[in-house]
C-alpha positions, 0 to 999 in steps of 0.5 A: 508949266509943271516942274518937279520937286528938285529936292528929290535930286539931292537924295543920294543914289539908291535907297539903302535897302534896294541897293543891298538887294541889287548887289545880292541879286547881282551876286546870285546871277554871277554864281548860279545855285548859290544860296544866300543867307539873309541877315540884312533887311529887318523883316519879320519871318515868323507867323502871326500870333494865334490871338492876332489871327483870330482877331483878323479873322473875326473882323473879316467875318464881320465885313461879310455881314451887312448888319456888322459891316463897317466902312471908314472909321475915325481918322485917329483910329478906332477908339477901342484900339486907342484905349488899348494903347493907352492901357499899355502905356499906363502899365508903365506909369504913363497917363495918355488920353485917347485924343493924344493917340493917332493910329496909322499904317506904320511907324515909317509913314509917320516918321516921314510925315511928321516933319510936315508939322514944322516950318521949312526953316527948321534946323534938324538933327538926327542920330548918326547913324540913323534910319534913312527915312528921318534924313530923306524926308527932310531932304525932300522937304527942302530942309537940307542942302546938297550932299557933301561927299567929303563929309558923307552927309547933307549940308544944313543937317546936324549929325549927332554922332553915335560912336563907341566912345559915347556908347552909341548915344549922342551928346547934345547938339552944340548948334541951334536945333529945332527938331531932334530925331532919337531912336531907342532901341536904335536902328541900326546900332541896337543901343538903348537910351537910359533914363539919364540919356533921355533926361538930358535931351528933354531938359535941352529941348525944354530950354531951347523950345525944340521938339524931340521925335522919338522912334520907339518901334523896337521898344518891345525888344528891351529885356532890361527892366531898368531901361525905358521903353518910352520917352514919356517915362521921363517927366516933362517929355510930354511938353517937348516930345512926339513918340512914334511906335508900331506893331510891325516888329512887336506883333509881326505886322510888317505886311499887315501895316499898323502903327501909332504916334503920340502927340501930347496936348501939352506939347508946345513950340515957340509959335504954337500954344499947347495943343496946337501940334495935336490939332495940326496932326489931327488935321493932317491925318484927316486931310491926307489919310482915311485911317488904318485898315479896320481889319488891321486895327482889330489885329492890333487890339488882339495883339494888345490883349493879355493873351495876344501880348503873351503870344507876341512876346514869345515870338520876340523872345525867338528873335532875341535868341536868334540875336544871341546866336549871331553874337556868339558866332561873331564874338567867337571869331574875336570880332567886336559887336554891339547890340543884340541884347535889348534889340534885334540888331547886331552892330558889327565893327568891320575888322582891320578898318575895312569900309562898310561896303567892302566888308559887305562884299567880303561877307557875301563872297566868302560866307554868302551872308547878306548884311546891311552896310553901316555907312548907308545909315549915315557918316558914323556908320562907316566901319560897321555892318548891321546884322538882323536877327529876323529869320527862321532859326535854321537859317540863322544857325546856318548863317552863323555857322557859315560866318564861323567857318568861311570868313577869312580874317587876318 
């Protein structure tokens, strides 16, 4: 008799973003004709860079010619793309081999799948607040107990609070931890880890034979040249860290779908010699994945070209200017907010200690602006909402003005 994976029943009701969409739709149905101003889900809105479009078109045209047609490619990704990714790392002084790069259909997939390399008994720590896939994938894998409504977290999962007091970067876990998820720039807080922050975790991981899973999907938004864009800018991290990255936000590939993971050959664990995890991830990808779209990969190669990089950077600058507009409106009202300087998200502290969902509803009702409640990202997200800078300039300006004009404080 077939039985379900009962771990799915441990997930809290409703994934965060569908719940945001449900509440927004209910508001529209109750208020016909109202225009919603969306600063919620972090989906890109601007057209792809011209160089990227050209790359995509060229690959489509090649598929139309029998002498140029290609089918399945390498499971790890096309060599030309992996070489381009290696060159991008080399510009920051990081030397990687193409056999350490694994191209995928996006960072979210890799973030959810990478945990399959590790024992089901592994103790997992996550930054709190954190992108939900880190938590939910480990719940489904059976590494967590039931949800504790009193502490607003899962039993057996180690939460590393990111608060105003610690600059939204966690202190080292006090208890035993085998896997630690870090995200920089952080989604949702917009905080960026310093080299010293990463150094502490790398030293800890090496001492305890733990593995860091480092999500760098928003690295291209870092404007401060002193801040690291990769965990591998810290020596020794190649022996204890896996890095996940994406073209979704750096090149607008949210719909195209393309990303990569770095699993260094030097990475080792307690019961596996250096290279073992690299071999396992290669086997995992060849078993469960037939490789990213060859059309998308050609777009990725174009995005990493000199022209493509410059064009993509102009789009990133556009979004970061949006973030500045949002921050200005919030700060002008005397509200406290973080992020938005080296990341496309603004982390707004709710006024008067309001709960996240209550302030979400207040913003929706009074300003018609849709945000994302911080509590949906974890216990330490309570008392905050996330505002996204992804949007058309006119819409961002309209949302900022509506908040400035219509939000009732005090």
